[in-house]
N, C-alpha and C positions, 0 to 999 in steps of 0.2 A: 608313408603309411598314416592312416587316420589315427589321431591320438586325442584322448580326452584331456581336458584342462582343469587343474585344481580350482582355478578362478570360478568356473561354473559348477564344479562338483561340490563345492562347499557353500552353495547358495543359501543365504539366510531368508530368502523370500518364502512366504508361507502359502500353501495351497488354500484357496478360498479366502485369501487375505482381504480384509475390509479396510484396515488402516495400519500404518506402520507404527509400532510401539516406540516410545522414546525412553523407556526404562533403561537405566544404566547399571543397576545392581546385578542383574542376571543377563547372561548372553542369550541369544535366541535359542541356542541348543540346550541350555539349562532349562529354559521355559518348556521346551519339548518334553524333557524328562519329567518335569513337574506335571504337565498336562496328562501324560500317560499314567503316572503313579497315582493321581487323584481320580482317574476314570473308574467307572463301575466295572468295565470289562477287565481292567487289571485286578481289581479287588476280587473278582470272581475266580481268579486263578488260585486263590487261597485253598480251595477244596477241590481242585482239579488234579487229576492224575499226572504225575511225572512218569513213574514206572509202575507203581502199585495201586491199582484202583480200589476205592472204598476202604483204604487202610484206616485202622483205628489207632495207629501208633503216632503220637505227637511228634516224634523225632524224625519221621520220614519226610523226604523232600516232596513238596507239591510243585505245581507249575509256578507258583508265586515265588517260593524260596529258590527254586532253580533259576528263575528269571533274574532275581536279585543277584545271585552269585555270578551268573553269566555277565550281567551288566558290570560287575566289579572287575572281572577279568578283561572284559571288552574295553573298559576305561583305561586300564593299565596298558593294554596292547596299543590303543590309539595314541596315548601320550608318548610311549616309547617309540612307536613307529614314526610319529611326527618329528621327534627329536632326530631320528636317523635320516629323514629326508627333508629337513627344515629348509634347505636351500631351494627346494622345488616348490615350496608352498608360498601363497601370497603373504606379504609382510604383515597384514592385519590378522592373520590366523596364528594362534598360539597352540602349543601342544595340548594345553588344557581344553581348547575348543574342539580339537579333533577327538580327544578322549570323551568329551561330553556328547558329541554326535553318536559315537559308537555305544556309549553307555545308554543313551536314550533308545537307540535302535535295538540293542540287546534286551532292554527292559520289555520291549514290545514283541520280541521275536516269536513268542508262543501265544500271543493274545487272542489269536483266532482259533486256537485248538478247541475242539469240542470236549464235552465231558468224557472221561475214561481214556484220554490220550489217543494213541494210534488205534486201539481197539474201537474207540468211538468213530474214528474216521472210516475204518473198515465196515462197521455196522451200517453207517449211512450209505456208503457206496454199494454195499451188497443189497440193501433194501431197494435201491433204484435199479439194480441189476436184475432183480427178481422179475421173471417174465410176466408174472401175474399182476405186476404194477405198471406194465407197459403203457396202459391207457393214460397214465399221468404224464407221459413223455410224448404222446402222439403229436401234439401241436407245437412242440419245441423244435427249434432249429437243431441241426447236428451239433453245432457249437454249444448251444444252451444245454442240450442233453449231456454233452461231455462234462460240463461243469457239475451237474448234480450227480452224475454217475461216478465222478472222480473227485468228490468233495475233498477239498484240500485246505488244511489249517492255515497255510501260508497265504493263500488267496483270500480266505475268510478274514485274516488279519488285516490285509490291505483294505478290504471293504469296511471293517470296523474303524480303522484309523482315518480313512478319508471320506466316509459317507454316513456312518451310523452314529457314533458317539458325539456328544456335545452339540454339533450343528448338523442335523440330518440333511443329507443331500445338498449341503452347502459347505463342503470342506472338512466335515467331521471334526477331528481334533485340531485341524488347521496347523499341522506340523510344518517345519521347514522342509524344503525339497531335499536338502542334504540328508536329513534324518530318514525321510521316506526312501531315498535312494539306497542308503546303507541298509535299511530294513529289507529291501527286495532281494532275497536270495535267488529267486527265479523270475527275472523280469521278462516273462512271456506268458502267453495264454495257454489254456489246456489244448491237448490234441483231441481230435474227434475219436469216437470209439472205433471207427473204421481204421484210423491210423494206429490205434493201440492194439488192434487185433484181439486175440483171446487172452490178453494179459490179465491175470487174477487181480481182484480189487486191491489186494495188499501190496502189489508190485507195480502199480501204474506209475508212469513218469510224473515227477513233481512239477508243479507250475506255480506261479505267484499271483495270477490275476484272472478273475472271472470275466466273461463277456460284459457283464454289467458295469465293470470298471475299466473297460478297454480304453475309453477316452482319457481316463485319469492316468493310465500307464503311459500313453503317448505324451501326455502333458508333462509327467515327471521326467521322461526320457529327454524331451526337448529342452526343458529347463536346465537339466544337468549336463546335457551334451553327451548322453550315453550313445555309444556306437550301435547303429542298427545292424543286426546280423541277418535278419530276414523279416518278412511281414509280421508285425506285432511281436517281434523278438529282439531283445537288446542285450548287450553285454552287461556284466555286473558293474555296479559302482565299486571302485577300488576298496572302499572301507568295508564292503560286504564280506570280503575275504577274512578280515579280522573278526567280524561278528561270527562268521562260521567257525573260525578257530576257537573262539571263546566258548561257543556252544559245544563243540566237539570235546574240548578239554574237560568241561564240567560233566558232560554226559559220560565220557569214558572213565573218569577217575572218581568223581565225588559220589556217583550213584553206587559204586562198589561198597561204600560205607553203609548204605541202606541195606544191602544184602547181608552184611555182617549183623546189623541190628535185628533183622528178621530171621536170623539163623539159617540163611540160605548159603552163606559163605563163612569161612573162618578168617580171622586176621592173618593167620599164617599163609593163607593162599594169596593174600593181597600184597603183603609186605615186599616180596621179591620183585614184583612188577614196579612198585614205586622206587625201590632201591636202584633197579636197572635204569630207570628214567632219570634219576638224580645224577648218575654217572660221576663226573668229577666235581660236582657242586658240594659234595661232602655229606657224609652220613650224620644225621641229627644226633645230638648228645642224648636226647630222650630215649633212644632205643636201648641204651645200656643202663638206663636207670629203672628203678622200681616204679613204673608208671602204668596207667591203664592203657588198653588198646586205643581208646579214643584220643588220649594225649599223644600216643606214638603216631597214629595215623594223621593227626593234625600237623605234627612236625614234618612228617614225610610229605604231606600234601603241599605245605608251604614251600618246601625246597623244590619239589617237582614243578610247581607252577612258576616259580622264579626262573627256572631254566627254560620252561616252555615259552614264557613271555619273551625272554631274550632271543630264543631261537626263531620263533615265529616272526618277530619284528625284523630280525636280521634277514630272513627270507623275503619279507615284504620289501625291504629296501633293495635287496639284491636283484629282485625281479620286478622292480618298479616300472621299467619300460614295458615289459610284457603285459603287466596289469593295465597300464594306461592305454595300451593299444588293443586290449581285449583278447590277447593271445594266450594268457595263462590257462593251462588246463589243470583240473583237479583242485585240491585244497592246499593251503600254505603248509600244512603239516607234512605233505609229501616232499616239500623242498627244504625241510630241516635235516639235521643229521640223521643218517639212516636208522640209527637205533631208536629214534623217537617214534617214527611211524610204526616200527616193529612193536615198541612198548605199548603204544596206544591200541594197536590191533590185538595185542595179548589181553589188555584190559577188556576190550569189547568182546573178545571170544569168551573170557571167563564169565562176563555178565550174561552173554547169550546162553552158555551151557548151564550155568548154575542159577541164574535169576529168571531170565525170560522163559525158560522151559520148566520152571519149578511148578509142581502140581498146585501149590497154593495160589500162585499167580494165575494159572490157567483157569482155575475154578472161578475166581473173581471176575476174570475177563468174560467168561460165559454169561454171568449175571449181568455184567455191563453191556454186553452185546444185545442181550434180550431186552434190556431196559430201553435202549434206544429204538429197537425194532418196534416195541409196543407204542412208544410215543409217535413214531412216524406213521404207524398204522392208524392212529387216532387223528393226526393233524393234516397229513398230506391230502387225504380226500377232500378236505375243506377248501383247498386251493383252487379247485375247478371253478372258473368264472360262471356266474349266474346259477350256481347250484342251489337247489331247494333243500334246505337243511331240516333234518328230523329234530325232534326234541333234544336228543342226546347231542347231536351235532351242534345245535344252538348253544348248549352249555359249554361244549368244547371251544366253540368259536369265541365265546366270552373270555375264556382263558387267554386266547391269542390276542384279543383286543386289549386286554389289560396289560399285555406285554408289548403293546405298540403296533400290532399288525393292522394294516390298512389295505385290504385287498382291493384290486381293481380288475380290469379286463385282461391283463397280461398274465398268463398262467405261469410263465417263467419267473416273473417278478414276485408273484404270490408265493411260489415255492421257496424262492430265495429269502423272503421275509420269515418263513417258518424256520429255515435253516439258521437265520440270524438269531432267532429266539432260542432254538435248541443249542446252538453252539455256545451261547452265553451261560447255560446252566452249569452249575458245579456238579460233581459226581453225585453228591447226596441229593441235590434238587432233582436231578434226572431219575435217580433211583426211586425217590419218594413219589414223584409224579407217575412213574410207571406203575408203582404199586396202587396208587389211587385209581388209575385208569382201569385196573383189573378189580377194583372194589375191595382192595386189601389194605385197610388203614393200619393193620397190625404190623405191616412191614416197615414202618417208619424207623429211620436210623438217626 
């Protein structure tokens, strides 16, 4: 059976490489981390929604703080997993190297998300789904139409990392292939709308690459030796399973703390879930002391994560062969002790019932959705090649040009440039621009 090899999977070669660095102080993977963290796209995550759009509370997670926390968990998972399979790895790779790869990939895992989180993704998809906007899709191929009607933060992230930031159309951030492979949660292209059927915009299948980066996907897969499952579809890089676990752990557990801060949940509702997940790892002493709920939940969180990191890396080592042959189904959390998947699902259900359906969040998401609809109404009509612009459209086009748009004769590429610009906006930038487009300067936040 075909099997991937760590020698190729941990490639230090950079996409778009011009010359090989001789620096000794930092490993190639630490350089990846540095390039991502100093990028404008990463900084923009500071005021992008994690769960709660347009929040005014300083203690609530944003995409930036979430990404930093995921990168910390990812580093621990990578280092411990490498220790557990060290006999399988090349001699020149240390556990710290593997940890650095996943840390960098985790740092970038949400970098392509638009403003307002998933609500933003749905708003973009639904705008292009609107029958009255069909003329903007008329000259696109079915595959290109699928890209814009199924706007996907993961695919947008790959575009940013490899094509947009630092070195436009010349390698982007020029990250190592190992880090790019670990980043790719869905190493395949979008399905056409015909294949998706009548699936609602919010439920369409995820993918990790647009048609515009199709050649880059093939290049990454070839360099890393990813197993090809079908045309333009490859199996995951093994380290992607650890990135996914780090994201799931943070999403399921840490975001519950935001719910308590915003009075959507009580600490008493959350504590039993954490205690069950700790199991035999021991009840923290802080629970029996006169401490705040923040101190108690921090102690619980630390104990839960210690167990989850151990369990996930054990599952990774145990199913190492299935992972290298592209046969592993589902996530690593499903291969841990049975109570772990149950506990994670309990946490997600609590968040879904008490946070995601909360009237306060729903009201803000309506504002977020309409903000992006207003922006798309203004900018997408400008993407038609050879369009004669009115006075207002000329002013709008100036905004796009200042943001780097350089339109040509390819309608699809013009639309993608607009989506590049919009996806980089923070929540507040998008909201403010929407208000300006409606002539409402008083709406500034």
